[in-house]
C-alpha positions as a Markdown table, in Angstrom:
| # | Residue | x | y | z |
|---|---|---|---|---|
| 1 | Met | -0.1 | 0.1 | 0.3 |
| 2 | Phe | 2.9 | 2.4 | 0.7 |
| 3 | Asp | 4.3 | 2.3 | -2.8 |
| 4 | Phe | 0.7 | 3.2 | -4.2 |
| 5 | Ala | 0.5 | 5.9 | -2.0 |
| 6 | Arg | 4.0 | 6.9 | -3.1 |
| 7 | Thr | 3.2 | 6.7 | -6.6 |
| 8 | Ile | 0.1 | 8.9 | -6.3 |
| 9 | Leu | 2.1 | 11.8 | -4.3 |
| 10 | Glu | 4.9 | 11.5 | -6.9 |
| 11 | Asn | 2.6 | 11.8 | -9.8 |
| 12 | Val | 0.5 | 14.7 | -7.9 |
| 13 | Ser | 3.6 | 16.7 | -6.8 |
| 14 | Phe | 3.5 | 19.3 | -9.4 |
| 15 | Asp | 0.6 | 20.6 | -7.6 |
| 16 | Pro | 1.3 | 21.4 | -3.6 |
| 17 | Lys | -2.3 | 21.6 | -2.7 |
| 18 | Leu | -3.3 | 18.4 | -4.5 |
| 19 | Phe | 0.0 | 17.1 | -2.9 |
| 20 | Tyr | -1.2 | 17.8 | 0.7 |
| 21 | Lys | -4.8 | 16.4 | 0.1 |
| 22 | Glu | -3.4 | 13.1 | -1.4 |
| 23 | Leu | -0.9 | 13.0 | 1.6 |
| 24 | Gln | -3.7 | 13.3 | 4.1 |
| 25 | Lys | -5.7 | 10.6 | 2.4 |
| 26 | Ala | -2.6 | 8.3 | 2.5 |
| 27 | Ile | -2.0 | 9.0 | 6.5 |
| 28 | Gln | -5.8 | 7.9 | 6.9 |
| 29 | Asn | -5.5 | 4.7 | 4.9 |
| 30 | Leu | -2.2 | 3.6 | 5.9 |
| 31 | Leu | -1.0 | 0.9 | 8.4 |
| 32 | Pro | 1.4 | 2.0 | 11.1 |
| 33 | Tyr | 4.5 | 0.5 | 9.4 |
| 34 | Asp | 3.5 | 1.9 | 6.1 |
| 35 | Leu | 3.1 | 5.4 | 8.0 |
| 36 | Glu | 6.7 | 5.1 | 9.1 |
| 37 | Gln | 7.8 | 4.3 | 5.8 |
| 38 | Leu | 5.8 | 7.3 | 4.1 |
| 39 | Thr | 7.1 | 9.6 | 6.8 |
| 40 | Glu | 10.8 | 9.1 | 6.0 |
| 41 | Trp | 9.9 | 9.2 | 2.5 |
| 42 | Val | 8.1 | 12.4 | 2.5 |
| 43 | Thr | 10.9 | 14.0 | 4.5 |
| 44 | Gly | 13.3 | 13.2 | 1.9 |
| 45 | Tyr | 11.3 | 13.6 | -1.1 |
| 46 | Val | 10.5 | 17.4 | 0.4 |
| 47 | Lys | 14.0 | 18.2 | 0.3 |
| 48 | Glu | 14.1 | 18.0 | -3.4 |
| 49 | Lys | 10.8 | 19.9 | -3.5 |
| 50 | Pro | 10.7 | 23.0 | -1.4 |
| 51 | Glu | 7.3 | 24.2 | -2.6 |
| 52 | Leu | 5.9 | 20.9 | -0.9 |
| 53 | Glu | 7.1 | 21.7 | 2.6 |
| 54 | Lys | 3.8 | 22.9 | 4.2 |
| 55 | Ser | 3.1 | 19.0 | 3.6 |
| 56 | Leu | 5.5 | 18.2 | 6.4 |
| 57 | Glu | 3.3 | 19.7 | 9.2 |
| 58 | Leu | 1.0 | 16.3 | 8.2 |
| 59 | Val | 3.9 | 14.1 | 9.2 |
| 60 | Asn | 5.0 | 16.0 | 12.4 |
| 61 | Val | 8.5 | 16.4 | 11.2 |
């Protein structure tokens, strides 16, 4: 499930608002282990795309 969420987030990363919305959905639907993976991935991904920085507040980083 993590891979699916990551793929969706990569595909919508052109729009920060859409990325934020899809990240909210992923957080609600993922299991705790997948959520840990997603948090790590989002943290690294946002470093490459600073326009998505607002999304870090969702993962409490």
